[in-house]
C-alpha positions, 0 to 999 in steps of 0.5 A: 263236799269233798271236806271243802268246808270242813278245809276252808273252815279251819284254815279260816279260824287259822287265819283268825290267830294268826291275827291275832297274834300278829297285832297282841306280838307288835303290842308285846313289842312295843309295849316292852320298848316304852318300858325300855325307855321308861327306864333308860329316860325318864327315870334316870333323868329323875334320879340324876337331878336329885343327885344333883340337887343332894350333892350341894348338901353337906353333912348329910347322912352316908345312906343318902350316897349309898343310894345314888350307889345302888342305883348306878350299878343297877343302871350300869346292868341294864345298860350294858344288857342294851349294848350287848345287844344292840352289838350282837344284833349289829354284827348279825345284821352285818354278817347275814346282809353281806353273805349271797343268800343269807337271808334264806339260811338264817331265816326270813327276816334276820337280816333286819333284825330291829336292835332296839325291839331285842334289847326291849325284849332282853330287859323287860322278859331277861329269862331264856327259854331253859330259865337261863337270866338273858342278862346272865349271857353274852351276845348270840346266846342273849340274842337267840335267848330272847327270840326263842322266849318270843317265840313262846320257848325253845323248839325242843320245848315245843314253843315256836323257837327264832323264827316265832320270836322273829314274826314277834319283832315283826320282822317276818311273817310266822315262819312255818306257820303256812298252810300247805296248799293242794291242788285237787287232781285225781280221784274224789277222794284224793281231793277229800283226804287231802282237805281233811289233811289240810284242815287238820294241819291248819288247827294243829297250827292254830292251837299253837298260835293260841297258846302263844296269844295267851301268854302275849296277852297275860305278859302284855298286862304286867308290861302295862303294870310295871310301867304304871307302877315305874311311872307313878315312882317317877313322878313323884319323885319329880313332885318332891323334888320341886318341892323341897327346892322352893323350901329348901333354906340351908345346904347344910343338913344340919340346918334343916327342919324336919320335914325338910330332911323327911322330905330328903329321906321320902326321895331317898327312898324313891331313889331306892325304888326306883332302882329294885325296878330299873332291872325287874324283870317280867316272868309269865 
């Protein structure tokens, strides 16, 4: 009657899609942070340990030093992205928190933007909605691009834009996704038409969220795969480094056995693989 059932059903489906969005958003953010920490801490630690071990070995081929030099270059790029995003978010937070009404003008939650989440997204996905690599952008542009990607792309491209990106970062509820409530007044025709309009609005917004949900599900699978791949290299390096330390009989490369040299070569190959993985981005 008066399209109440139509309205209630549409709003219920909208709320369900929004709940799924928030759960997936939190998972993508969390897994991106986990990947960032694996790269920043676990991988850097094991490569540093391998380099320290190799530095003790004299007369080794120059390709060993080259592998570490390439890794350091990749790690520098990675760290620069982290530092740029962190500093920009810090400045944004200071600016918005010190301005009256800034939280409302800049969008709900911007003043409490989490630097860690923004850094994780930039180093995991690294592509702005325009197709520009986030790592090639500076400061505010990189932050905006990361947030826009999280929102399913820029508003102009039909995505949720920065507002939806902020929602993904758990800064606020899905901005702009509140179904407008209506007080039923006047004639039954008015009430029926108003409920039908609310149902139409709820269905439209639900479809928008469902597009993002499919994107987030695909992203989640890819992030987890990259974490597994990266850790497999890390674990392999750790095992081989332990074996080499127990097995090595000389710190002169020319006096090592073929097996010992092969272990060093294998570790060098792992360093090169991790260098390639350090700044690998997910494109979905």
